[in-house]
Structure formats: C-alpha cells, structure tokens
Backbone as CSV, one residue per row, in Angstrom:
resi,resn,N_x,N_y,N_z,CA_x,CA_y,CA_z,C_x,C_y,C_z
1,MET,0.853,-1.167,0.013,-0.002,0.004,-0.003,0.891,1.226,-0.001
2,ASN,0.571,2.186,-0.854,1.310,3.426,-0.856,0.457,4.551,-0.258
3,LYS,0.995,5.750,-0.219,0.309,6.870,0.422,-1.049,7.172,-0.223
4,SER,-1.097,7.153,-1.536,-2.353,7.433,-2.258,-3.408,6.402,-1.923
5,GLU,-3.008,5.140,-1.846,-3.960,4.084,-1.509,-4.438,4.219,-0.046
6,LEU,-3.556,4.651,0.830,-3.963,4.886,2.207,-4.972,6.022,2.299
7,ILE,-4.737,7.080,1.574,-5.660,8.226,1.557,-7.027,7.766,1.012
8,GLU,-7.011,7.001,-0.041,-8.249,6.527,-0.645,-9.016,5.599,0.306
9,ALA,-8.277,4.732,1.004,-8.925,3.828,1.965,-9.575,4.593,3.103
10,LEU,-8.915,5.625,3.585,-9.481,6.443,4.666,-10.724,7.178,4.154
11,ALA,-10.649,7.744,2.961,-11.793,8.467,2.398,-13.007,7.553,2.262
12,VAL,-12.795,6.345,1.757,-13.903,5.405,1.579,-14.436,4.915,2.923
13,LYS,-13.549,4.531,3.824,-13.970,3.962,5.110,-14.755,4.974,5.954
14,LYS,-14.292,6.234,5.964,-14.931,7.240,6.781,-15.882,8.151,6.005
15,ASN,-16.091,7.831,4.746,-17.026,8.570,3.886,-16.726,10.079,3.906
16,ILE,-15.469,10.400,3.675,-15.076,11.823,3.591,-14.417,12.049,2.230
17,SER,-14.230,13.335,1.910,-13.650,13.656,0.599,-12.185,13.230,0.556
18,PHE,-11.726,12.997,-0.659,-10.323,12.616,-0.874,-9.412,13.712,-0.335
19,LYS,-9.815,14.974,-0.571,-9.035,16.119,-0.102,-8.884,16.141,1.400
20,LYS,-9.983,15.872,2.119,-9.976,15.860,3.574,-9.106,14.702,4.086
21,ALA,-9.246,13.545,3.443,-8.468,12.388,3.847,-6.969,12.649,3.617
22,GLU,-6.657,13.299,2.495,-5.255,13.636,2.226,-4.700,14.584,3.285
23,GLU,-5.497,15.512,3.701,-5.094,16.483,4.737,-4.822,15.744,6.065
24,ILE,-5.683,14.821,6.419,-5.505,14.047,7.656,-4.232,13.217,7.615
25,ILE,-4.004,12.490,6.518,-2.816,11.647,6.386,-1.564,12.509,6.393
26,ASN,-1.570,13.616,5.692,-0.404,14.505,5.672,-0.111,15.088,7.059
27,THR,-1.144,15.397,7.811,-0.970,15.895,9.178,-0.330,14.841,10.058
28,ILE,-0.791,13.603,9.938,-0.211,12.511,10.710,1.257,12.327,10.352
29,PHE,1.573,12.226,9.073,2.964,12.008,8.638,3.851,13.187,9.058
30,ASP,3.359,14.416,8.910,4.130,15.593,9.272,4.402,15.609,10.773
31,SER,3.423,15.228,11.561,3.593,15.164,13.029,4.598,14.114,13.408
32,MET,4.560,12.984,12.737,5.523,11.903,13.008,6.947,12.362,12.640
33,ALA,7.087,12.979,11.485,8.411,13.478,11.044,8.945,14.498,11.999
34,THR,8.106,15.415,12.463,8.528,16.451,13.394,8.991,15.818,14.721
35,ALA,8.248,14.839,15.194,8.623,14.152,16.419,9.972,13.446,16.260
36,MET,10.174,12.797,15.137,11.445,12.101,14.923,12.617,13.073,14.765
37,LEU,12.375,14.218,14.164,13.432,15.257,14.060,13.834,15.766,15.445
38,ALA,12.887,15.711,16.384,13.163,16.145,17.761,13.672,14.963,18.602
39,ASP,14.078,13.859,17.958,14.561,12.666,18.641,13.569,12.027,19.572
40,GLU,12.284,12.177,19.263,11.229,11.554,20.055,10.912,10.175,19.487
41,ARG,10.505,9.305,20.347,10.093,7.939,19.945,8.598,7.966,19.659
42,ILE,8.154,7.272,18.624,6.754,7.176,18.299,6.334,5.738,18.493
43,GLU,5.322,5.520,19.306,4.841,4.146,19.560,3.371,4.063,19.229
44,ILE,3.030,3.120,18.368,1.646,2.852,17.998,1.361,1.430,18.478
45,ARG,0.654,1.322,19.584,0.402,0.015,20.226,-0.227,-0.952,19.230
46,GLY,0.292,-2.154,19.200,-0.231,-3.182,18.319,0.316,-3.113,16.898
47,PHE,1.048,-2.019,16.583,1.601,-1.861,15.249,3.115,-1.859,15.294
48,GLY,3.713,-0.932,16.052,5.161,-0.862,16.133,5.613,0.490,16.642
49,SER,6.937,0.675,16.618,7.484,1.926,17.092,8.542,2.433,16.122
50,PHE,8.662,3.757,16.076,9.648,4.414,15.251,10.613,5.136,16.163
51,VAL,11.892,4.992,15.897,12.925,5.691,16.657,13.990,6.181,15.683
52,VAL,14.786,7.121,16.159,15.947,7.553,15.365,17.166,6.940,16.010
53,LYS,17.901,6.175,15.217,19.123,5.551,15.706,20.331,6.340,15.246
54,GLU,21.248,6.509,16.147,22.482,7.209,15.812,23.581,6.209,15.576
55,TYR,24.286,6.386,14.473,25.398,5.509,14.110,26.691,6.311,14.152
56,LYS,27.718,5.745,14.767,29.004,6.414,14.873,29.746,6.303,13.522
57,ALA,30.754,7.154,13.376,31.606,7.092,12.190,32.385,5.778,12.197
58,TYR,32.671,5.278,11.006,33.453,4.044,10.895,34.191,4.006,9.567
59,THR,35.129,3.104,9.444,35.843,2.917,8.195,35.189,1.800,7.399
60,GLY,34.702,2.145,6.227,34.062,1.151,5.362,34.956,0.811,4.181
61,ARG,34.452,0.010,3.294,35.201,-0.390,2.106,34.356,-0.168,0.880
62,ASN,35.006,0.357,-0.156,34.354,0.487,-1.465,34.284,-0.906,-2.051
63,PRO,33.066,-1.454,-2.308,32.956,-2.838,-2.765,33.624,-3.091,-4.130
64,LYS,33.720,-2.085,-4.981,34.363,-2.264,-6.301,35.873,-2.347,-6.195
65,THR,36.437,-1.402,-5.424,37.917,-1.288,-5.410,38.540,-1.858,-4.144
66,GLY,37.740,-2.040,-3.092,38.293,-2.519,-1.829,38.961,-1.405,-1.027
67,GLU,38.956,-0.193,-1.580,39.565,0.959,-0.934,38.847,1.330,0.369
68,ALA,39.590,1.663,1.395,39.007,2.074,2.692,38.459,3.465,2.533
69,ILE,37.227,3.682,3.054,36.626,5.017,2.996,36.056,5.327,4.388
70,ALA,36.083,6.604,4.731,35.548,7.055,6.037,34.065,7.291,5.861
71,VAL,33.261,6.673,6.717,31.824,6.873,6.700,31.463,7.771,7.890
72,SER,30.802,8.876,7.590,30.451,9.873,8.618,29.403,9.327,9.574
73,PRO,29.377,9.909,10.791,28.287,9.528,11.705,26.942,9.946,11.096
74,LYS,25.897,9.259,11.442,24.575,9.591,10.863,23.469,9.188,11.787
75,LYS,22.293,9.745,11.546,21.060,9.396,12.241,20.098,8.862,11.189
76,LEU,19.483,7.731,11.475,18.538,7.149,10.513,17.287,6.694,11.248
77,PRO,16.111,6.817,10.583,14.896,6.303,11.194,14.913,4.792,11.189
78,PHE,14.306,4.222,12.222,14.265,2.770,12.392,12.861,2.384,12.870
79,PHE,12.270,1.369,12.262,10.953,0.883,12.660,11.106,-0.495,13.282
80,LYS,10.499,-0.684,14.419,10.478,-1.993,15.070,9.020,-2.453,15.117
81,VAL,8.722,-3.572,14.496,7.352,-4.090,14.439,6.902,-4.500,15.823
82,GLY,5.614,-4.249,16.127,5.020,-4.643,17.404,4.689,-6.108,17.446
83,LYS,4.562,-6.624,18.637,4.297,-8.041,18.831,2.988,-8.484,18.142
84,GLU,1.949,-7.688,18.346,0.630,-8.037,17.768,0.645,-8.100,16.269
85,LEU,1.266,-7.126,15.609,1.380,-7.108,14.155,2.231,-8.275,13.651
86,LYS,3.306,-8.523,14.357,4.231,-9.604,13.987,3.458,-10.950,13.993
87,GLU,2.639,-11.150,15.038,1.891,-12.382,15.173,0.810,-12.495,14.078
88,ARG,0.172,-11.377,13.756,-0.884,-11.398,12.707,-0.295,-11.711,11.365
89,VAL,0.874,-11.168,11.042,1.496,-11.408,9.751,2.018,-12.836,9.647
90,ALA,2.485,-13.402,10.767,3.029,-14.743,10.780,1.973,-15.828,10.637
91,GLU,0.718,-15.499,10.816,-0.343,-16.511,10.759,-0.492,-17.115,9.371
C-alpha cells in the first residue's frame, strides 16, 4: 500500500472527501516526522514503534575497489514491528 492508497482507503472507510483524507494523512505524517526530528520515539500500540538511531563514524570499504573510506556519523529512522502485528503477519 502506498500513500495514495492509504488516503483513498481512509476516504472510503470514513465517507469523507479525498481532499480531507489527504489532509488528515499529511498531518499525521508531518507530526511523526517532526517528532522524529526532535529525537522523540513514536509508539503505536499493536503496530510498532519508530525511533531515530544514531550511528558512529566508521571505516568502510568500497565494494568495487576494496579501498578504505571514512563513513560519517549519521542518524537514521528505524521501525520496530510490534508483537501483535508480527503475530498477525506470521499466521
């Protein structure tokens, strides 16, 4: 499912306009992005949690040449699936 399909599903399920559903979905995603930029954890019970993981700098290798390269420290979003969702998918 992509964002457009999610908007359409919300519009159909709640009998609202596509424009209103798009506004709701965008508000949710924007709020989640803002929280993650502030290093906040997002937890949706039964679904999973989103956190920002910090990775330290390290020396990597260029796979083509084998040359050592310095990889800068970085922050990346990480999703951990919740127990309930994991069990439902595994059925």
